[in-house]
N, C-alpha and C positions, 0 to 999 in steps of 0.2 A: 504493499499499499505506499508507504514512503516511497519507492523507488519510482512509482507511476506519479505522485503530486507531485515528485522535485519535477517530474520530464515535462509535466503539464505547469509547473511553473515556469523552467525557464522556456515553455514555449510560446505564454504567455508574454515572462519578457520580450522574448524577441518579438513581436508582435506589436506591441507596445513601443516599441524601439523603432519601428519602422514607418508607425501610423504618427510618432511625435517628430521625425524627422521629415516627415511627408506635409505635414502639419505648419513646421516651422518656416518650411522653404517656398512653400507653393500655396500660402494659405490668400485667398483675397482678401483685399482691402477692408468692403464690407461688412464682413463675419467678424465679433466677435467675440473670438476666441482666447484674446490673452489675460479676458477674466481669470481662467483658470491654468493656470504655469504646469505645466508637466515638466520635473528635472528628473527624467529617468536614464536612464545610461547614455543618449547620449551626451547632457549635460555631465555627466560624471566626470570629473577629473581631483588630484588629489590637494589643488589649491584654486579658491574660487577665483578668477580672473573678472576685468571689465568685460570682455564676451559673451560672458555668461548671464550678463546684465540684459542685453538684447530681448529677451522673451517677458518683460519687465518694461516695456515699451508705454505699452498702449494702457497701462493700468492710472488711475486717474490719482491727480495731488491731493491728498488726504490733507490734513492739520496735521497727522500726525506720519512725518515723513518715514520711522521707520515702518511703516506698514508696505510702503514700495521702496526696493533696494535701489530700486534707478534714481529715485527723486531722493534718499538719503546722500549716494554716490557724491549725485551734483550739488546736493547743500554740503557735503565735504571741502569741497572745493570753493564754494564762495568766499569771499576774503568782504570780512567785517571790516563797516567804517567807522575809523578812529572817533572817538569820544573825549572832550576834558573830563566828562564825570564817571568813567566806565575806568572799573579796576577789576583788577584781576589776580589768580595766586594758583601757582601748580603746586600741588600735596602728592609727596611719597608716601606709601604705609608699607612700615618694612617692621617684620617678624618673624618668627617663624614657625613652621607648615600646620596649620589648624589652629591660629591663634584668632580667625575672626576677622580678616583684613577685608575678604570678599563683603560679608554680612554687615559691616559697619559704611563700607561704605555705601551699600546698597538704603542702608537707613537713611545715613547722608544726603543721598542723593532722591527718595524716592520713592526710586524701583529696582523691580529686579533686574539690573545690569551684570554685575559680575558672578558667575556660577559656585554656589554654597553647595558646601556637603561635611561630613562628619569625617570623610578622612581626608587624609593629607593631601597636597599638592594636586589640588583642585585646580589649583591657578599654572595654566602653564606656562605663559608667559603675560609682557606688560600689558596690561589693557586701563583704559582709560575711559572715564565715567565723570560728564560733563553735569556742573549743577552752575544753574542761573536763576538768580532771584536779582531783583530791581537793577541795581546801575554794575553788581556785581556776578564775577565770574571765575566759579573753582575748580580746576582740571585736576582729577584725582588719577593718580597713577597707583593700580591694584598690580602688586609684584607676585611675582612668585616668592613663597617661603624660601629665607636663606636656607641653605642645605649646604654639609660642610663637602669636601670633596672628594671622601673613602663615601660617604653616602651615597654620591650622585654614580661613581664608581661602581658601586655595589648593589644598584637599583638599575641600571643601565641610562641613568636618567639625561635628557637632550639636554645641551647646553645652556638655551635660553635660559633653565632652571639654577644658573649658574651668574650667571653674565648681566640679565634683567635688572635684577636688585642693583647692580652696579652701574650701568647705565642711568639709571629712573633715578641716582643722587645727581647726576650733573644737571639733570635738565629741569630742576622743580628751585623751588621758593622755600619749601619748609619740609621736613622731613618728622612724621608720625613713626613712632614708634611704639606697635602695638605687644603690651607684654599681656598673656595668659595666666591668669593669677588661680586658674582652677587646679592646673595643673602642679602639684608639690616638686615637683623632682626640678622645675621650670624656674619657679615664679623668683624662686631668691635672689637670681642675678641675670643678667643682659645676656644675651646669645653673643660669645666673643666674635662670631661675625659681622653682627650687629654693630657691639664697640669697635669692629675696625671702619665701619663707613661712617659710623660718628665721626670720629677721629680723623677720618681723611678728607672729609667735608663740613670741619668743624670751623673752617675761616669763613668761607663761603655761605653755608647752606644752615641756617636756625633748626633747633628740631625744640620737639615737646614728648615727652610721654603719656602711652594712655594706659591705662591698668584697663582690661577687659575680661568678660564672665566676673563682675562682682556679684552678681546672683548667686552664685555657686559658695561661696563664703563666708560663713560669719560676720555681721556689721560689729565692727567693735574697734576699738582705738589699736590697735596691732595694723592696721593697715598704713598709720601712719611710721611704724616700724618698718615693714614695707618701703614704704615712700623713702624712708632717712637712709635705707641699704641700694634701693636702685639709683638714686639721685645724689649717693657718697654724702648725704646730708646737707647738700646745697642745690641752689636753682642759680644760674646764670645771670644774674644782677637783677633778677624781679621775684617780687615775692608771691612764690604759688599758692591757692588755694585749692582746697579741696572739699566736697561735700560727701558728708560719710551715708547720711539718710535726708529727707523730707521734713524730718522735724530737727534737724539739728543747724545752726548756723552757720556761715561759711567759717574755718578756721585758718589760721596761719600756719603754713608745715612746718616753719621757722622757729613761730614765736611758743609751739605746742612743744616741738622736739626740745627750744631751749629750758624750758619750764619741768621738762622732763629730765633733763640732764644732769646726775648731781655733778659736785665741788669738781671729784677726782677726774670726772669724764671729761669736764671740760678743757684740760689743759691735755688732753690726748685728741680732742676735736680739734684745737688751737693750730697742732701740729700735723693732724691730717688734711685741715684746711692749704695751709703752707701746701702742701706736697699735690693737693687737687688744683690750685692755682698755677703750681708750677706746669703742670700737666698740661693746663689749660693754655697758656701763656706758649708752650711750646706747640701744642696743635695749631694754633691762629699763627704761624709762622709760615710762610711762603716754601716749597719745596719739599714738602713733606714724604721721608720717604718709608718702603716697607717694612725696614728694617727698624727705623724710629718708631712707627706704628705699634708694632708687634713690641717692642720694650716701653712702650706708655702705655696700653692697655695690658699689662701683663698683671695677673691680681688684681683688677678692678672687677668688682660684683654690680656695678653701677655705670653712669655716667652724668657728670659734674656738670658738665654743659647743656641740660635741659631749659627751658627757658619759662615750662611753664608743665604743670601735672593734673591729667583728668581719671574719675572716675568713670566709667561704664560699663553698661550689661547691653551691646551690641545687638544680642538677642530681642529684648525687650523692647528696646529703645531707651532703655533709662540711663541718664545722664548725655546725650546723645545731643540735643537740643544746646548742651551748655559749649559741647567741644562745636556745633556748628559757627554757633555766635561768636566763638573765640577767631576760627578760620574768616568769618564775614569780617572781623574786626582787624585783621591784623593784610587783609588784601591791600595790595598797592595799586596806582592808577598806573591805568597801563590799558593795550588793546585788547580786544576781546580775539581768543583763536579761533571760535566758532559763534555760529546764529543760535540765537536764543532758545530756539524748540529743536536743538542736537543735543541730546544727553546721552551719547558714544562716539566713536571714532571709526568703529569696526561693523564690517557689515553683518545688516542683519543677521542675516543667515548665521553667521556665525554666530551671532548670540546663541538664536536657537539650538544652533549642534551644541553650544556650550550648556547651554540647561539641560538637553538631555543625557548630556555626559554625566551631570552633575546628578540627575535622579540615578543614573547605573551606580554611580558608586555608595549612594545610600540604600539601594537594595540591593545589590549585588553583592556575592562573597568574593572576598582574595583577592587575587588580580586579574580576575574574569573582566572589569569594567575599564580596564587602562586598555584591553586590547581591542575594545570595541569600537568599531567608526560607523555611526550614526549616518545618513543618506538624507534627507530632504526628497520627496519625491511629488509633492505636487504644493501648489502657495495658489489658494481660489480665496477671490474674494466674489461674494455673492451680488445677486440682481441690484439690491438696495444698498449696497456697499456699509452694511451694517454689520459686516459678521466675515472672521477670514478664516478659512480652514488649512488646517497643513496638515499633511500626511508623511511621515517618516518612516523608514525601513532599517533596520540592521540587520545583517549577515551573523548567519551561527553558523561558523565552519566546524563545529562538531557536534556530536549526540547531547553532551555532557552541559555545553554551554547554551543550545535552545529548549534543554528541558530546565535549565535554570532559569532562561530569560522568561518564558513562562510562568513556572513557578504549577502549584498545585491546579488544577483545573483552571488554567489561564488566569488565577489569582493574582500574581505578581505584575503580570504585562499590565494587569489594568489600573492596579495601582498605581503602577510608575507613569501612565497614559495620562491619570487623573490629576496628579502632582505636577505631570509637565505641563497641563495643560492649566490648572492655577498660575502655575508661572508665568506662561506666557501672556494673560491673562493681564498680571499686572506688570508685566515687560510692557505690554502694547498700547497698555489702558482703552480695550480693544475689546469685544466678545472674541471668543477664539474657540476653534473645533480641533483638537489635538487627534489625530489616531497614531500609531505604533504599530507596525507591525514585523513579525519575526520570518526572515527568508531561512531556510537551510539548505546549505553549501556544502552539504557532504552528501556520501551514499549509502545508505544502509546494506551492510555486508551481512549476504544471509552463506554460514559455514553449511558446508556439505557433510551429511553423517556419513560416516563409514558405515558400508551394508558388509553385512560379515553371510556368506555363505554360511547354512547348519547342516552340515552331515550329518545322514542318515546314521541311527545306533543301530545298527547289527547285532544288535546283541540281543538286542529288544523283541 
């Protein structure tokens, strides 16, 4: 049965390929077939190019350019007219894998743009999300989690996971270091790779510290102890404020720490401050080498050069508004890079693919989701331009992957499709119907049974 089903699917795929090719080449201009954009094997490529946008030319220019990839691509090329009132800020989010960088950006922007998942390394390359409000535009760079060279070699990670955080630090006006406080093994110290980036770029790019997942730990004064450790008991020239709960007034970090310290600890703190000052002075010089950087951050648990500290829970939005207000306040006069209705700089189809992959990571075990490559087969807008229908497929190269994707009685693929549809509705801010299909790409080998000839028993 599986062999017959596979052959039928292959025949159907060949027929749809021929139909798609003939429609795209010979369609008469008066027929509006472009409302249903079929992306079958004719359009399959390892990388989406501008030529793939041709089928979308006849789609309407709706208020949301994300609905039409070609309109979105054209808007990205439009230069924004300079204004004396406009302000801009470019922000890079740094942190270890699975620290909540994508979730925080989505909350700040207000849309599901960056892929989210509980599995690490969901973000595989730098992605930009744009927040435009009033006269201010903030461009967020969602970087892959910083990983060690040994981990990248062990798990055969692509070079982008190593290089993209490095590149992003050179292109931004502010570094936001996201520290996951839910992990008791990692929260007590800033990752050495992050410390290296902070030290190398301290001279040109300011930084702030954001403690994330505050809802996972008890609300107590021990948070101040953690801040003291991660900031080396110092904020760079400014008095930081942290809000522990909705009922607490904002308390100065420095005031609390000074009140808490005893007389014998003050002398040690003074000596430490002197060492910290030396570190910042050297880091602020031009021509800082890798060797000097390694020496400066040796033994450091935190970074003394942070401008401010924030506590948030990106998942439920707690504390995110305070961080957003700060970012809007520190933005400086400049020309916008994008139109006010642009929320990301990637192809909308890539965003859809990344959302599908993120749900694979949430629901599929082990390494299976990292090996799957979903493809968009159809992109359709109905007659009233009120709903978009997206059909996607994913190839199952073996029986186990096919079985895992479907789940018991198709429950897993149904659950994934529902969650993907919800994320797409949030992404497009539009009515979306989504369907996911699994295509078996394997043949079911039937083992031949060895037939034995039973010799008659002559003694019966």
